C-alpha positions in Angstrom: -7.6 -50.4 61.4 -6.9 -54.1 63.1 -9.9 -55.6 64.2 -8.9 -56.2 68.1 -11.7 -58.5 69.9 -13.6 -56.7 72.5 -11.8 -55.6 76.3 -13.0 -57.6 78.8 -14.2 -55.5 82.2 -13.5 -57.7 85.7 -15.8 -56.5 88.1 -15.1 -57.8 91.9 -16.2 -55.4 94.6 -16.9 -56.0 98.7 -20.5 -55.0 99.8 -20.1 -51.2 101.0 -21.4 -51.9 104.1 -24.9 -50.6 105.0 -25.0 -49.5 101.7 -25.4 -52.0 98.9 -24.7 -56.0 98.6 -21.3 -56.7 96.3 -23.8 -58.4 94.0 -25.7 -54.8 93.7 -22.2 -52.8 93.7 -20.7 -54.5 90.9 -23.9 -54.4 88.9 -23.4 -50.9 89.2 -19.8 -50.7 88.1 -20.7 -52.5 85.2 -22.6 -50.6 84.1 -20.4 -47.1 84.6 -17.6 -49.3 82.7 -19.7 -50.0 80.4 -20.9 -46.4 79.6 -17.6 -45.2 79.5 -16.0 -48.5 77.3 -18.4 -49.0 74.8 -21.0 -51.4 74.5 -19.0 -54.4 73.0 -17.2 -54.4 76.4 -17.4 -58.5 77.9 -18.5 -57.6 81.5 -17.6 -60.3 84.2 -19.1 -59.6 87.5 -18.2 -61.7 90.4 -19.2 -60.7 93.9 -16.5 -60.6 96.8 -16.5 -60.5 100.4 -13.7 -60.9 103.2 -15.0 -64.2 105.3 -17.6 -61.6 107.3 -20.9 -60.4 106.7 -22.3 -61.0 103.0 -20.0 -64.0 102.2 -22.9 -66.1 101.9 -24.3 -63.5 99.7 -21.5 -62.6 97.7 -20.9 -66.4 96.8 -23.8 -67.8 95.9 -24.8 -64.5 93.8 -21.5 -65.9 91.5 -22.7 -69.1 92.1 -26.2 -68.2 90.5 -27.2 -70.3 93.4 -30.4 -69.5 95.3 -29.8 -69.6 99.9 -31.1 -73.0 101.3 -33.0 -73.4 104.7 -32.7 -75.9 107.9 -33.7 -75.7 111.3 -31.5 -74.5 113.6 -30.5 -72.4 117.1 -29.2 -69.5 117.4 -26.3 -68.7 120.3 -29.1 -69.3 123.2 -30.7 -72.2 121.9 -33.4 -71.0 120.5 -34.8 -72.5 117.4 -34.9 -70.6 114.2 -34.3 -71.4 110.5 -30.4 -70.9 109.2 -29.4 -70.1 105.6 -26.6 -71.8 103.4 -25.2 -72.6 100.2 -24.0 -75.6 97.9 -22.3 -75.0 94.8 -23.7 -75.5 91.3 -22.2 -79.3 91.5 -22.9 -79.9 94.6 -19.1 -80.5 95.8 -19.0 -77.4 98.2 -20.7 -75.9 101.3 -21.1 -72.3 102.6 -21.7 -71.2 105.6 -21.8 -68.2 107.5 -21.4 -68.4 110.9 -23.5 -65.5 112.4 -26.7 -67.6 110.9 -26.2 -70.0 113.7 -24.2 -67.8 116.7 -24.7 -64.3 115.6 -24.9 -61.7 117.6 -27.4 -59.7 116.2 -30.0 -62.9 116.7 -29.6 -62.7 120.6 -30.0 -58.7 120.4 -33.6 -58.8 121.6 -32.2 -60.3 125.2 -29.7 -59.6 127.9 -26.5 -60.7 126.2 -25.3 -64.0 128.1 -21.5 -64.4 127.5 -21.1 -67.5 129.7 -23.8 -69.5 127.8 -23.7 -68.5 124.5 -22.3 -71.3 122.3 -22.1 -72.4 118.2 -24.2 -75.5 118.5 -26.2 -74.2 115.9 -22.8 -73.7 113.6 -22.8 -77.4 113.8 -26.5 -78.2 112.6 -26.1 -76.1 109.6 -22.9 -78.0 109.4 -24.2 -81.4 110.1 -26.8 -80.7 107.2 -24.2 -80.5 104.3 -22.6 -83.5 105.5 -25.8 -85.5 105.0 -26.3 -83.6 101.6 -22.6 -84.9 100.9 -20.6 -82.1 99.7 -16.7 -82.8 99.9 -15.5 -79.1 101.2 -17.4 -76.7 103.7 -15.9 -73.3 104.0 -16.5 -71.5 107.1 -17.2 -67.9 106.9 -16.6 -66.8 110.8 -17.5 -63.7 112.5 -20.2 -61.0 114.6 -20.6 -64.2 116.9 -22.3 -64.3 120.2 -20.4 -67.3 121.6 -16.7 -67.4 123.1 -16.7 -71.9 123.5 -13.6 -72.1 121.3 -16.3 -74.1 118.7 -17.2 -76.7 121.2 -21.0 -76.2 120.2 -20.1 -76.7 116.8 -18.4 -80.1 117.3 -21.1 -80.9 120.1 -23.7 -81.1 117.2 -21.6 -83.4 115.3 -21.9 -86.0 117.7 -18.6 -85.0 120.1 -19.0 -85.2 123.7 -16.7 -82.5 126.2 -16.6 -84.5 129.5 -15.7 -83.3 132.9 -13.4 -85.1 135.5 -16.5 -87.3 136.7 -17.9 -88.3 133.2 -20.5 -85.4 133.2 -21.3 -83.2 130.1 -19.5 -79.8 130.5 -21.9 -76.9 130.0 -22.7 -75.6 127.0 -21.1 -72.5 126.2 -17.5 -70.7 127.2 -18.2 -71.2 130.7 -17.9 -74.5 130.8 -14.4 -74.7 128.9 -12.7 -74.5 132.0 -14.2 -77.8 133.8 -13.5 -80.5 130.6 -10.8 -82.8 130.9 -11.4 -85.5 128.4 -13.1 -85.6 124.7 -15.3 -88.5 123.5 -15.1 -88.5 119.9 -16.8 -91.8 119.3 -19.9 -90.5 118.2 -18.2 -88.0 115.2 -20.5 -87.7 112.5 -18.7 -90.2 110.3 -18.3 -88.0 107.5 -16.7 -85.0 109.8 -13.1 -85.6 108.9 -13.6 -87.1 105.3 -14.6 -83.6 104.4 -12.4 -80.9 103.6 -13.1 -77.9 106.4 -11.6 -74.3 105.5 -12.1 -71.4 108.0 -12.0 -67.7 107.0 -10.7 -65.5 109.6 -11.0 -61.6 109.2 -8.8 -61.2 112.4 -5.5 -62.1 113.3 -6.1 -62.2 116.9 -4.6 -65.3 118.8 -6.6 -67.2 120.9 -5.9 -66.3 124.6 -4.1 -63.4 126.3 -4.4 -59.9 126.1 -5.2 -59.6 122.5 -6.8 -62.7 122.5 -10.9 -64.0 121.7 -12.0 -63.5 125.3 -10.1 -60.1 126.5 -10.8 -58.3 122.7 -14.0 -59.3 121.7 -15.6 -60.5 124.5 -16.8 -57.3 126.2 -18.7 -56.8 122.7 -20.5 -60.0 123.7 -21.5 -58.8 127.1 -18.3 -59.9 129.2 -17.3 -58.3 132.1 -13.8 -58.3 133.7 -14.5 -61.5 135.4 -16.0 -63.1 132.8 -13.1 -62.6 130.4 -11.1 -63.9 133.1 -13.2 -67.1 133.2 -13.2 -67.5 129.5 -9.5 -66.8 128.8 -8.8 -69.5 130.9 -11.4 -72.1 129.6 -10.3 -71.4 126.1 -6.8 -72.4 127.2 -7.8 -75.2 129.1 -9.7 -76.4 126.1 -6.7 -76.0 124.2 -4.5 -77.9 126.6 -6.9 -81.0 126.2 -7.2 -81.0 122.5 -3.5 -81.1 122.1 -3.7 -83.7 124.1 -5.0 -85.9 121.9 -2.7 -85.5 119.0 0.5 -86.7 119.4 2.2 -83.6 117.1 -0.4 -80.8 118.7 1.6 -78.1 121.3 -1.2 -76.4 123.4 1.0 -73.2 123.0 0.9 -73.6 119.2 -3.1 -73.7 119.5 -2.8 -70.4 122.2 -0.7 -67.9 119.8 -1.4 -68.7 116.3 -2.9 -66.1 114.4 -6.8 -66.0 114.2 -7.1 -68.9 116.1 -9.1 -65.9 118.5 -12.1 -65.1 116.3 -15.4 -65.8 116.6 -14.7 -66.4 120.2 -12.1 -69.1 118.9 -14.6 -71.2 116.7 -11.5 -72.3 114.3 -9.7 -74.1 117.6 -11.7 -77.3 117.9 -12.1 -77.5 114.4 -8.3 -77.7 113.3 -7.6 -80.1 116.1 -10.2 -82.2 115.7 -11.1 -82.5 112.0 -7.8 -81.3 110.4 -9.6 -77.8 109.4 -7.1 -75.0 107.7 -7.7 -71.4 108.5 -7.3 -69.0 105.4 -7.8 -65.3 105.0 -11.2 -64.4 104.3 -11.1 -62.6 100.7 -8.9 -65.2 99.5 -10.6 -68.0 100.3 -13.7 -66.2 98.5 -11.7 -65.8 95.7 -10.3 -69.2 95.0 -14.2 -70.4 95.3 -15.4 -68.4 92.9 -12.0 -68.7 90.4 -11.4 -65.0 90.6 -7.5 -65.6 89.4 -8.3 -67.2 86.2 -11.1 -64.5 85.7 -8.7 -61.7 86.4 -5.9 -63.2 83.8 -8.4 -62.2 81.2 -9.1 -59.2 82.1 -8.1 -55.9 80.0 -9.2 -53.8 83.3 -10.3 -54.5 86.4 -12.2 -53.0 88.8 -12.8 -53.3 92.8 -13.7 -51.4 95.9 -15.3 -51.4 99.2 -16.8 -48.8 101.5 -13.5 -46.7 102.8 -10.5 -47.5 101.5 -7.5 -47.1 103.6 -4.6 -49.2 105.1 -6.9 -51.8 106.4 -7.8 -52.3 103.2 -4.2 -53.7 102.1 -4.4 -56.3 104.5 -6.3 -59.2 103.7 -9.9 -57.2 102.7 -11.1 -57.7 99.2 -9.2 -54.9 97.9 -5.9 -56.5 98.7 -7.0 -60.0 97.2 -7.7 -58.5 93.7 -4.6 -56.5 93.7 -2.5 -59.1 94.6 -4.2 -61.7 91.9 -4.4 -58.5 89.5 -2.0 -58.9 86.0 0.6 -56.2 86.2 -0.2 -54.8 82.3 -4.3 -54.7 83.7 -5.2 -51.3 85.1 -6.9 -51.6 88.5 -9.5 -48.9 89.5 -11.2 -49.1 93.0 -14.4 -47.0 93.6 -15.2 -46.2 97.5 -17.1 -44.5 99.6 -14.2 -42.9 100.8 -10.9 -43.2 100.0 -8.4 -42.5 102.6 -5.2 -43.3 100.9 -2.8 -40.5 99.4 -1.8 -41.0 95.2 1.6 -42.0 96.5 0.6 -45.3 98.6 -2.0 -46.4 96.0 0.3 -46.0 93.4 2.7 -48.3 95.7 -0.1 -50.8 96.2 -0.3 -51.3 92.3 -4.1 -49.6 92.3 -4.2 -47.1 89.4 -6.9 -45.1 90.1 -9.0 -44.8 93.4 -12.0 -43.0 92.9 -14.6 -41.7 95.9 -17.7 -41.6 95.6 -18.8 -37.9 96.3 -17.8 -35.4 93.9 -18.3 -32.9 96.6 -19.5 -32.4 100.4 -21.6 -35.3 100.9 -23.3 -36.6 104.3 -22.9 -40.3 105.0 -26.9 -40.3 104.6 -26.6 -39.0 101.5 -24.0 -41.0 99.8 -25.8 -44.3 101.2 -29.0 -43.3 99.7 -27.3 -42.7 96.5 -25.3 -45.4 96.4 -25.9 -47.2 93.7 -25.8 -44.1 91.2 -22.7 -43.0 92.7 -20.9 -46.4 92.6 -22.0 -46.3 88.8 -21.3 -42.9 88.4 -18.1 -42.9 89.7 -16.7 -46.2 87.8 -17.8 -44.2 84.3 -15.6 -41.7 85.9 -12.6 -43.8 86.5 -12.7 -45.3 83.1 -13.3 -42.8 81.5 -9.7 -41.1 82.9 -8.2 -44.3 81.8 -9.3 -44.1 78.4 -8.6 -40.1 78.0 -4.4 -40.8 79.7 -4.3 -43.5 76.7 -4.7 -46.9 79.6 -7.8 -47.7 77.2 -8.7 -51.5 77.4 -8.2 -51.6 73.3 -4.3 -50.4 74.0 -3.8 -53.0 76.5 -6.0 -55.7 74.4 -3.7 -55.0 71.4 -0.8 -55.8 73.7 -2.6 -58.7 75.0 -4.4 -60.2 72.2 -2.5 -59.2 69.3 
Protein backbone atom coordinates (compact mmCIF):
# COMPACT_ATOMS: atom_id res chain seq x y z
CA UNK A 1 0.00 0.00 0.00
CA UNK A 2 1.32 3.50 -0.83
CA UNK A 3 2.12 5.66 2.17
CA UNK A 4 -0.01 8.77 1.60
CA UNK A 5 0.56 11.96 3.58
CA UNK A 6 -2.03 12.79 6.24
CA UNK A 7 -5.15 14.44 4.79
CA UNK A 8 -5.59 18.17 5.24
CA UNK A 9 -8.96 19.30 6.60
CA UNK A 10 -9.80 23.02 6.55
CA UNK A 11 -12.57 24.11 8.93
CA UNK A 12 -13.84 27.66 8.28
CA UNK A 13 -17.30 28.36 9.77
CA UNK A 14 -19.15 31.52 10.71
CA UNK A 15 -20.53 31.85 14.22
CA UNK A 16 -23.90 30.29 14.96
CA UNK A 17 -25.60 33.48 16.13
CA UNK A 18 -26.77 33.29 19.72
CA UNK A 19 -25.26 29.82 20.17
CA UNK A 20 -21.51 29.61 19.64
CA UNK A 21 -18.66 31.75 18.31
CA UNK A 22 -16.92 31.04 15.03
CA UNK A 23 -13.86 29.83 16.94
CA UNK A 24 -15.99 27.52 19.08
CA UNK A 25 -17.79 26.17 16.02
CA UNK A 26 -14.49 25.57 14.21
CA UNK A 27 -13.09 23.62 17.18
CA UNK A 28 -16.25 21.49 17.41
CA UNK A 29 -16.24 20.73 13.69
CA UNK A 30 -12.57 19.81 13.82
CA UNK A 31 -13.20 17.33 16.63
CA UNK A 32 -16.04 15.73 14.68
CA UNK A 33 -14.01 15.52 11.47
CA UNK A 34 -11.02 14.01 13.30
CA UNK A 35 -13.28 11.37 14.87
CA UNK A 36 -14.55 10.36 11.41
CA UNK A 37 -11.37 10.73 9.37
CA UNK A 38 -8.67 9.59 11.78
CA UNK A 39 -6.29 11.09 14.31
CA UNK A 40 -3.52 11.70 11.78
CA UNK A 41 -5.58 14.25 9.81
CA UNK A 42 -4.09 17.75 9.76
CA UNK A 43 -6.75 20.19 10.95
CA UNK A 44 -6.57 23.86 9.94
CA UNK A 45 -9.11 25.91 11.89
CA UNK A 46 -9.99 29.32 10.44
CA UNK A 47 -12.88 31.07 12.26
CA UNK A 48 -14.74 33.27 9.78
CA UNK A 49 -17.24 36.15 9.80
CA UNK A 50 -19.11 38.26 7.24
CA UNK A 51 -18.07 41.69 8.45
CA UNK A 52 -20.86 42.08 11.01
CA UNK A 53 -21.07 41.12 14.64
CA UNK A 54 -18.30 38.72 15.65
CA UNK A 55 -15.82 39.76 12.96
CA UNK A 56 -13.35 41.22 15.43
CA UNK A 57 -13.38 38.04 17.50
CA UNK A 58 -13.02 35.84 14.40
CA UNK A 59 -9.99 37.73 13.11
CA UNK A 60 -8.31 37.86 16.48
CA UNK A 61 -8.83 34.11 16.89
CA UNK A 62 -7.36 33.46 13.44
CA UNK A 63 -4.41 35.73 14.15
CA UNK A 64 -3.89 34.35 17.65
CA UNK A 65 -4.01 37.88 19.08
CA UNK A 66 -5.77 39.29 22.17
CA UNK A 67 -8.20 42.21 21.93
CA UNK A 68 -6.86 45.65 22.82
CA UNK A 69 -8.76 48.37 24.68
CA UNK A 70 -8.98 52.12 24.13
CA UNK A 71 -11.11 54.84 25.77
CA UNK A 72 -13.87 55.84 23.35
CA UNK A 73 -17.50 56.96 23.35
CA UNK A 74 -20.79 55.36 22.39
CA UNK A 75 -23.16 56.75 19.77
CA UNK A 76 -24.47 59.34 22.25
CA UNK A 77 -21.05 60.53 23.37
CA UNK A 78 -20.90 58.66 26.68
CA UNK A 79 -17.50 57.37 27.75
CA UNK A 80 -16.81 53.66 27.33
CA UNK A 81 -13.95 51.28 26.63
CA UNK A 82 -13.81 49.91 23.11
CA UNK A 83 -12.09 46.80 21.80
CA UNK A 84 -10.00 46.64 18.65
CA UNK A 85 -7.21 44.47 17.28
CA UNK A 86 -3.85 44.48 15.51
CA UNK A 87 -2.34 41.66 13.47
CA UNK A 88 0.74 39.87 14.78
CA UNK A 89 3.03 41.77 12.40
CA UNK A 90 1.53 45.11 13.43
CA UNK A 91 0.54 45.92 9.85
CA UNK A 92 -3.26 45.53 9.95
CA UNK A 93 -5.70 47.06 12.41
CA UNK A 94 -9.25 45.78 12.83
CA UNK A 95 -12.22 47.81 14.10
CA UNK A 96 -15.73 46.54 14.70
CA UNK A 97 -17.63 49.80 14.35
CA UNK A 98 -20.35 48.75 16.79
CA UNK A 99 -17.73 49.16 19.54
CA UNK A 100 -18.12 52.91 18.98
CA UNK A 101 -21.60 53.43 17.50
CA UNK A 102 -23.44 50.19 18.23
CA UNK A 103 -27.17 50.14 18.85
CA UNK A 104 -27.07 47.76 21.85
CA UNK A 105 -24.78 50.14 23.76
CA UNK A 106 -27.44 52.89 23.76
CA UNK A 107 -30.48 50.68 24.30
CA UNK A 108 -30.63 51.73 27.97
CA UNK A 109 -32.01 55.16 27.01
CA UNK A 110 -34.58 56.41 24.47
CA UNK A 111 -33.15 56.18 20.96
CA UNK A 112 -31.92 59.44 19.44
CA UNK A 113 -31.75 58.86 15.67
CA UNK A 114 -30.89 62.48 14.83
CA UNK A 115 -28.20 62.87 17.50
CA UNK A 116 -26.41 59.50 17.42
CA UNK A 117 -23.05 59.64 15.65
CA UNK A 118 -19.95 57.62 14.76
CA UNK A 119 -17.40 59.75 16.64
CA UNK A 120 -16.46 56.83 18.90
CA UNK A 121 -15.49 54.76 15.86
CA UNK A 122 -13.13 57.52 14.82
CA UNK A 123 -11.56 57.52 18.27
CA UNK A 124 -10.63 53.87 17.81
CA UNK A 125 -9.31 54.59 14.32
CA UNK A 126 -7.18 57.45 15.64
CA UNK A 127 -5.56 55.05 18.10
CA UNK A 128 -4.69 52.65 15.27
CA UNK A 129 -3.22 55.47 13.19
CA UNK A 130 -1.11 56.54 16.15
CA UNK A 131 0.15 52.96 16.53
CA UNK A 132 1.43 52.97 12.95
CA UNK A 133 -0.68 50.35 11.19
CA UNK A 134 -0.55 50.32 7.39
CA UNK A 135 -4.11 49.13 6.81
CA UNK A 136 -7.39 49.48 8.68
CA UNK A 137 -10.19 46.96 8.28
CA UNK A 138 -13.44 48.59 9.37
CA UNK A 139 -16.32 46.18 9.93
CA UNK A 140 -19.64 47.99 10.11
CA UNK A 141 -23.12 46.93 11.10
CA UNK A 142 -25.48 47.16 14.04
CA UNK A 143 -25.07 50.93 14.23
CA UNK A 144 -27.24 53.44 16.08
CA UNK A 145 -26.13 56.33 13.86
CA UNK A 146 -27.07 57.73 10.44
CA UNK A 147 -24.38 60.38 10.04
CA UNK A 148 -22.67 59.41 6.77
CA UNK A 149 -19.38 58.88 8.59
CA UNK A 150 -19.07 62.52 9.66
CA UNK A 151 -18.59 61.60 13.32
CA UNK A 152 -15.73 59.24 12.49
CA UNK A 153 -13.99 61.87 10.35
CA UNK A 154 -14.58 64.52 13.02
CA UNK A 155 -12.63 62.37 15.48
CA UNK A 156 -9.79 62.35 12.95
CA UNK A 157 -9.74 66.16 12.75
CA UNK A 158 -12.13 67.02 9.90
CA UNK A 159 -14.55 69.91 10.49
CA UNK A 160 -18.02 69.89 8.91
CA UNK A 161 -19.27 73.48 8.76
CA UNK A 162 -22.52 75.30 8.11
CA UNK A 163 -22.76 78.21 5.65
CA UNK A 164 -21.84 80.76 8.32
CA UNK A 165 -18.78 78.81 9.43
CA UNK A 166 -20.24 77.30 12.59
CA UNK A 167 -19.69 73.57 13.21
CA UNK A 168 -22.65 71.47 12.08
CA UNK A 169 -24.51 69.69 14.83
CA UNK A 170 -23.27 66.14 15.40
CA UNK A 171 -25.28 63.20 14.13
CA UNK A 172 -27.61 62.83 11.18
CA UNK A 173 -29.73 65.75 12.26
CA UNK A 174 -27.02 68.22 11.28
CA UNK A 175 -26.17 66.83 7.84
CA UNK A 176 -28.63 68.97 5.87
CA UNK A 177 -26.91 72.17 7.04
CA UNK A 178 -23.35 71.17 6.11
CA UNK A 179 -22.01 73.60 3.51
CA UNK A 180 -18.23 73.14 3.57
CA UNK A 181 -15.65 70.68 4.85
CA UNK A 182 -12.33 71.70 6.40
CA UNK A 183 -9.74 68.92 6.17
CA UNK A 184 -6.76 70.97 7.30
CA UNK A 185 -6.74 69.28 10.71
CA UNK A 186 -7.04 65.71 9.38
CA UNK A 187 -4.79 63.19 11.12
CA UNK A 188 -1.52 63.15 9.12
CA UNK A 189 -1.65 59.37 8.59
CA UNK A 190 -5.34 59.13 7.70
CA UNK A 191 -4.73 59.21 3.94
CA UNK A 192 -1.48 57.25 4.13
CA UNK A 193 -3.06 53.99 5.27
CA UNK A 194 -5.25 51.67 3.24
CA UNK A 195 -8.87 51.63 4.40
CA UNK A 196 -11.16 48.71 3.62
CA UNK A 197 -14.76 48.86 4.78
CA UNK A 198 -16.64 45.58 5.16
CA UNK A 199 -20.27 45.98 4.14
CA UNK A 200 -22.89 43.30 4.65
CA UNK A 201 -25.79 44.93 2.80
CA UNK A 202 -26.20 46.26 -0.76
CA UNK A 203 -28.46 49.23 0.08
CA UNK A 204 -27.64 52.57 -1.56
CA UNK A 205 -27.11 55.74 0.43
CA UNK A 206 -30.49 57.39 -0.24
CA UNK A 207 -33.97 56.73 -1.50
CA UNK A 208 -36.61 54.16 -0.62
CA UNK A 209 -33.96 51.45 -0.17
CA UNK A 210 -31.41 53.76 1.43
CA UNK A 211 -29.83 54.06 4.86
CA UNK A 212 -32.54 56.24 6.43
CA UNK A 213 -35.61 54.60 4.90
CA UNK A 214 -34.62 50.99 5.56
CA UNK A 215 -32.56 51.14 8.73
CA UNK A 216 -33.63 54.43 10.30
CA UNK A 217 -36.78 53.02 11.93
CA UNK A 218 -34.67 50.38 13.70
CA UNK A 219 -32.76 53.27 15.25
CA UNK A 220 -35.84 55.09 16.45
CA UNK A 221 -36.50 57.29 13.41
CA UNK A 222 -40.12 58.20 12.65
CA UNK A 223 -41.31 59.26 9.16
CA UNK A 224 -40.25 62.90 9.64
CA UNK A 225 -36.86 61.81 10.96
CA UNK A 226 -36.36 59.47 8.01
CA UNK A 227 -37.08 62.30 5.55
CA UNK A 228 -34.67 64.62 7.36
CA UNK A 229 -31.91 62.00 7.50
CA UNK A 230 -32.34 61.06 3.84
CA UNK A 231 -32.15 64.70 2.76
CA UNK A 232 -29.12 65.23 5.01
CA UNK A 233 -27.24 62.28 3.50
CA UNK A 234 -28.02 63.55 0.00
CA UNK A 235 -26.69 66.99 0.92
CA UNK A 236 -23.53 65.50 2.39
CA UNK A 237 -22.97 63.51 -0.80
CA UNK A 238 -23.20 66.72 -2.86
CA UNK A 239 -20.81 68.62 -0.57
CA UNK A 240 -18.25 65.80 -0.53
CA UNK A 241 -18.47 65.26 -4.30
CA UNK A 242 -17.65 68.94 -4.84
CA UNK A 243 -14.29 68.38 -3.14
CA UNK A 244 -13.16 65.93 -5.82
CA UNK A 245 -13.10 66.78 -9.53
CA UNK A 246 -13.66 63.14 -10.49
CA UNK A 247 -16.59 62.57 -8.09
CA UNK A 248 -20.26 62.41 -9.02
CA UNK A 249 -22.85 62.94 -6.26
CA UNK A 250 -25.34 60.71 -8.08
CA UNK A 251 -22.81 57.88 -7.89
CA UNK A 252 -22.47 58.38 -4.15
CA UNK A 253 -26.25 58.28 -3.80
CA UNK A 254 -26.70 55.05 -5.75
CA UNK A 255 -23.60 52.95 -4.99
CA UNK A 256 -24.60 49.60 -3.46
CA UNK A 257 -23.36 49.28 0.12
CA UNK A 258 -23.13 53.00 0.84
CA UNK A 259 -26.32 52.69 2.89
CA UNK A 260 -24.65 50.37 5.40
CA UNK A 261 -24.33 51.55 9.02
CA UNK A 262 -26.11 54.85 8.44
CA UNK A 263 -24.07 55.76 5.36
CA UNK A 264 -20.75 55.30 7.18
CA UNK A 265 -18.82 54.41 3.98
CA UNK A 266 -19.68 57.76 2.32
CA UNK A 267 -17.21 60.09 4.05
CA UNK A 268 -14.52 57.41 4.20
CA UNK A 269 -14.63 56.80 0.46
CA UNK A 270 -14.89 60.50 -0.42
CA UNK A 271 -12.22 61.84 1.91
CA UNK A 272 -9.89 58.89 2.55
CA UNK A 273 -10.20 56.85 -0.63
CA UNK A 274 -11.57 53.86 1.27
CA UNK A 275 -12.57 50.69 -0.55
CA UNK A 276 -15.83 48.93 0.25
CA UNK A 277 -15.77 45.14 0.03
CA UNK A 278 -18.15 42.32 0.99
CA UNK A 279 -17.45 41.46 4.61
CA UNK A 280 -16.79 37.74 4.16
CA UNK A 281 -14.39 38.51 1.31
CA UNK A 282 -12.47 40.96 3.49
CA UNK A 283 -12.15 38.45 6.33
CA UNK A 284 -11.14 35.65 3.95
CA UNK A 285 -8.35 37.79 2.58
CA UNK A 286 -7.18 38.91 6.02
CA UNK A 287 -6.87 35.35 7.38
CA UNK A 288 -5.37 33.79 4.24
CA UNK A 289 -8.33 31.52 3.55
CA UNK A 290 -7.60 30.95 -0.14
CA UNK A 291 -4.08 29.67 0.51
CA UNK A 292 -5.36 27.31 3.20
CA UNK A 293 -8.17 25.99 0.98
CA UNK A 294 -5.69 25.26 -1.82
CA UNK A 295 -4.17 22.56 0.43
CA UNK A 296 -7.48 21.09 1.56
CA UNK A 297 -8.57 17.51 0.96
CA UNK A 298 -11.89 18.19 2.71
CA UNK A 299 -13.47 21.56 3.62
CA UNK A 300 -16.02 22.22 6.35
CA UNK A 301 -17.92 25.46 6.87
CA UNK A 302 -21.22 26.40 8.45
CA UNK A 303 -23.59 28.91 10.00
CA UNK A 304 -26.87 29.08 11.86
CA UNK A 305 -29.14 28.78 8.81
CA UNK A 306 -28.20 27.65 5.31
CA UNK A 307 -30.57 29.34 2.84
CA UNK A 308 -30.45 31.38 -0.35
CA UNK A 309 -28.98 34.37 1.51
CA UNK A 310 -26.02 32.18 2.47
CA UNK A 311 -25.02 32.12 -1.20
CA UNK A 312 -25.08 35.90 -1.57
CA UNK A 313 -21.96 37.19 0.18
CA UNK A 314 -22.06 35.34 3.49
CA UNK A 315 -19.29 33.10 4.85
CA UNK A 316 -20.55 29.94 3.13
CA UNK A 317 -20.54 31.83 -0.16
CA UNK A 318 -16.94 33.02 0.29
CA UNK A 319 -15.75 29.52 1.18
CA UNK A 320 -17.51 27.82 -1.73
CA UNK A 321 -16.15 30.35 -4.22
CA UNK A 322 -12.57 29.85 -3.05
CA UNK A 323 -12.78 26.06 -2.58
CA UNK A 324 -10.94 23.84 -5.10
CA UNK A 325 -13.39 21.88 -7.23
CA UNK A 326 -11.75 18.55 -6.28
CA UNK A 327 -12.21 19.01 -2.53
CA UNK A 328 -15.56 17.95 -0.98
CA UNK A 329 -17.33 20.86 0.70
CA UNK A 330 -19.38 20.13 3.82
CA UNK A 331 -21.78 22.68 5.32
CA UNK A 332 -22.99 22.21 8.90
CA UNK A 333 -25.96 24.40 9.82
CA UNK A 334 -28.54 24.74 12.53
CA UNK A 335 -31.19 24.65 9.81
CA UNK A 336 -30.80 23.62 6.16
CA UNK A 337 -33.31 25.32 3.86
CA UNK A 338 -31.66 24.50 0.54
CA UNK A 339 -32.67 21.43 -1.43
CA UNK A 340 -30.16 18.79 -2.45
CA UNK A 341 -30.28 20.16 -6.00
CA UNK A 342 -29.65 23.73 -4.83
CA UNK A 343 -26.69 22.54 -2.77
CA UNK A 344 -25.27 20.62 -5.71
CA UNK A 345 -25.66 23.61 -8.04
CA UNK A 346 -23.85 25.76 -5.46
CA UNK A 347 -20.91 23.36 -5.26
CA UNK A 348 -21.83 22.03 -1.82
CA UNK A 349 -21.13 18.31 -1.51
CA UNK A 350 -23.32 17.77 1.54
CA UNK A 351 -25.24 19.95 4.00
CA UNK A 352 -26.06 18.60 7.44
CA UNK A 353 -28.49 20.01 9.99
CA UNK A 354 -27.66 19.92 13.69
CA UNK A 355 -30.98 18.29 14.52
CA UNK A 356 -31.34 14.54 13.96
CA UNK A 357 -35.07 14.87 14.57
CA UNK A 358 -37.62 17.34 15.94
CA UNK A 359 -35.95 19.88 18.26
CA UNK A 360 -36.68 23.34 19.61
CA UNK A 361 -34.43 26.33 18.99
CA UNK A 362 -33.64 26.38 22.70
CA UNK A 363 -32.49 22.76 22.61
CA UNK A 364 -30.31 23.37 19.56
CA UNK A 365 -28.80 26.49 21.13
CA UNK A 366 -28.10 24.85 24.48
CA UNK A 367 -26.35 21.84 22.93
CA UNK A 368 -24.81 23.63 19.94
CA UNK A 369 -21.22 22.60 20.55
CA UNK A 370 -21.95 18.88 20.85
CA UNK A 371 -24.45 18.96 17.99
CA UNK A 372 -21.97 20.68 15.67
CA UNK A 373 -19.32 18.10 16.53
CA UNK A 374 -21.77 15.27 15.88
CA UNK A 375 -22.98 16.75 12.58
CA UNK A 376 -19.41 17.17 11.32
CA UNK A 377 -18.62 13.57 12.24
CA UNK A 378 -21.75 12.31 10.46
CA UNK A 379 -20.98 14.31 7.32
CA UNK A 380 -17.34 13.21 7.12
CA UNK A 381 -18.28 9.59 7.80
CA UNK A 382 -20.71 9.86 4.91
CA UNK A 383 -17.94 11.13 2.61
CA UNK A 384 -15.75 8.17 3.51
CA UNK A 385 -18.61 5.70 3.00
CA UNK A 386 -19.36 7.21 -0.40
CA UNK A 387 -15.77 6.81 -1.53
CA UNK A 388 -15.00 10.52 -1.21
CA UNK A 389 -12.57 10.14 1.66
CA UNK A 390 -9.65 12.54 1.98
CA UNK A 391 -7.24 9.67 1.31
CA UNK A 392 -8.75 9.27 -2.13
CA UNK A 393 -8.30 12.96 -2.81
CA UNK A 394 -4.88 12.81 -1.20
CA UNK A 395 -3.88 10.26 -3.84
CA UNK A 396 -4.98 12.59 -6.61
CA UNK A 397 -3.34 15.65 -5.12
CA UNK A 398 -0.12 14.25 -3.65
CA UNK A 399 0.79 11.21 -5.75
